[in-house]
N, CA and C of each residue as an Amber inpcrd file, in Angstrom:
protein
   129
   0.5910000  -0.9830000  -0.5160000   0.3970000  -0.6280000   0.0270000
   0.5200000   1.2980000   0.2740000   0.6910000   2.7400000  -0.9330000
   1.5060000   2.7640000  -0.8010000   1.1860000   4.6550000   0.3070000
   1.5440000   5.6590000  -0.0550000   1.8510000   6.3010000   0.9590000
   0.6320000   7.1910000   0.7570000  -0.1880000   7.5070000  -0.9500000
  -0.2670000   9.0240000  -1.6240000  -2.0030000   8.0460000  -1.1430000
  -2.4190000   6.6640000  -1.5490000  -3.3690000   5.7910000  -1.1020000
  -4.0160000   6.3130000   0.0350000  -2.9030000   5.6590000   1.4350000
  -3.6340000   6.0200000   2.5790000  -3.7440000   7.1520000   3.0250000
  -3.2280000   8.8130000   2.4180000  -3.3430000  10.0130000   2.4930000
  -4.8130000  10.4120000   1.8480000  -4.8180000   9.7560000   0.4140000
  -6.5900000   9.8390000   0.2890000  -7.2200000   9.2620000   0.6630000
  -7.4530000   8.4500000   1.5800000  -8.5360000   8.2600000   2.5160000
  -8.5060000   8.9300000   3.6630000  -7.7670000  10.3550000   3.9350000
  -7.5820000  11.0000000   4.9250000  -8.7050000  11.4240000   4.3090000
  -8.9400000  13.2300000   3.6340000 -10.2840000  12.9440000   2.1720000
 -11.2830000  12.5310000   3.1580000 -11.6960000  11.2680000   3.1270000
 -12.6180000  10.8130000   3.2920000 -13.3320000  10.2160000   4.6780000
 -12.3300000   9.8070000   5.5110000 -12.9000000   9.4120000   7.0060000
 -12.9120000  10.6490000   7.6330000 -12.9950000  10.3000000   8.8280000
 -12.8300000  11.1820000  10.3730000 -11.3080000  11.0190000  10.4000000
 -11.0600000  11.5390000  11.6410000 -10.1760000  11.8920000  11.7610000
  -9.8560000  10.4390000  12.5250000 -10.7140000  10.6780000  13.9570000
 -11.1460000   8.9180000  14.3430000 -11.2190000   7.7810000  13.4550000
 -11.1540000   7.7820000  12.3520000 -11.6180000   6.2410000  11.3850000
  -9.8830000   6.5120000  10.9520000 -10.0540000   7.4580000  10.8620000
  -8.2390000   7.6490000   9.4390000  -6.8430000   6.9690000  10.7760000
  -7.0430000   7.6370000  11.9770000  -6.3220000   6.8900000  12.9300000
  -6.5860000   5.7800000  13.7030000  -7.5370000   5.3110000  13.4250000
  -7.7270000   3.6750000  13.4660000  -6.8500000   2.7790000  11.6900000
  -7.5450000   3.4620000  10.8660000  -6.8840000   3.1980000  10.0100000
  -5.3790000   2.6320000   9.9800000  -4.9890000   3.8130000   9.1980000
  -3.2510000   2.7290000   9.6630000  -2.7280000   3.0080000  10.7870000
  -3.1890000   3.0170000  12.1400000  -2.6640000   1.5850000  13.1360000
  -3.5900000   0.4970000  13.1860000  -4.1440000   0.1390000  12.2200000
  -4.3750000  -1.0620000  11.6020000  -3.2550000  -1.4150000  10.4000000
  -3.3660000  -0.6780000   9.2970000  -2.0460000  -0.8850000   8.9740000
  -0.4340000  -1.3350000   9.6340000  -0.7400000  -0.5630000   9.9170000
   1.5610000  -0.9270000  10.6350000   1.1250000  -2.0970000  11.2500000
   0.1120000  -2.5030000  12.8840000  -0.5090000  -3.0610000  12.8810000
  -0.8200000  -5.2370000  12.7530000  -1.1840000  -4.6670000  11.1130000
  -1.3980000  -5.9780000  10.1240000   0.1540000  -6.1080000   9.0000000
   1.3030000  -5.4090000   9.3020000   2.4220000  -5.5450000   8.4360000
   2.4020000  -4.4960000   7.2480000   1.6200000  -4.0360000   6.8390000
   1.7770000  -3.3350000   5.6630000   1.9980000  -1.6760000   5.7530000
   3.2330000  -1.4390000   7.0370000   2.7160000  -0.0130000   6.7730000
   4.7990000  -0.3780000   8.0270000   5.2690000   0.0800000   7.2190000
   6.7140000   0.0810000   8.5410000   6.5820000   1.2890000   9.3160000
   7.7650000   1.2860000  10.6420000   7.3550000   1.7260000  11.3470000
   7.6360000   3.0020000  11.2820000   8.6420000   3.9830000  10.2860000
   8.3150000   5.1930000  10.0180000   8.2180000   5.9680000   9.4250000
   7.3680000   4.6950000   8.0230000   6.2330000   5.3850000   7.5940000
   4.6070000   5.5140000   8.6180000   4.9100000   5.0860000   9.6360000
   3.9880000   4.8160000  10.4910000   3.8170000   5.9930000  10.5870000
   4.7850000   6.4280000  11.7570000   4.9870000   7.7530000  12.5120000
   4.8040000   8.4260000  11.2240000   5.2300000   9.0160000  10.0000000
   5.3850000   9.9600000   9.5540000   3.8880000  10.0110000   9.4540000
   2.7900000   8.9770000   8.4440000   1.0410000   9.2090000   8.5120000
   0.5260000   9.3870000   9.6420000   1.1040000   9.3480000  11.4320000
   0.6540000  10.1500000  11.9730000   0.4440000  11.0710000  12.7710000
   1.6100000  11.5160000  12.1350000   2.4410000  12.8150000  13.3200000
   1.3780000  13.8640000  12.2040000   1.0610000  13.2940000  11.5440000
  -0.1940000  14.5900000   9.9460000  -1.3640000  15.0580000  11.2430000
  -1.3790000  13.4150000  12.5990000  -3.2740000  13.7860000  12.8760000
  -3.3310000  15.5020000  13.5100000
């Protein structure tokens, strides 16, 4: 899954949904720790 796709989800999800979405992707191994930190720092 690429960063652009994940960021596009931010447009359609609420902040809480987006936070859960990013955390879920990290938990299942779809995101590296670095990308998870970068994406969640936008919250």
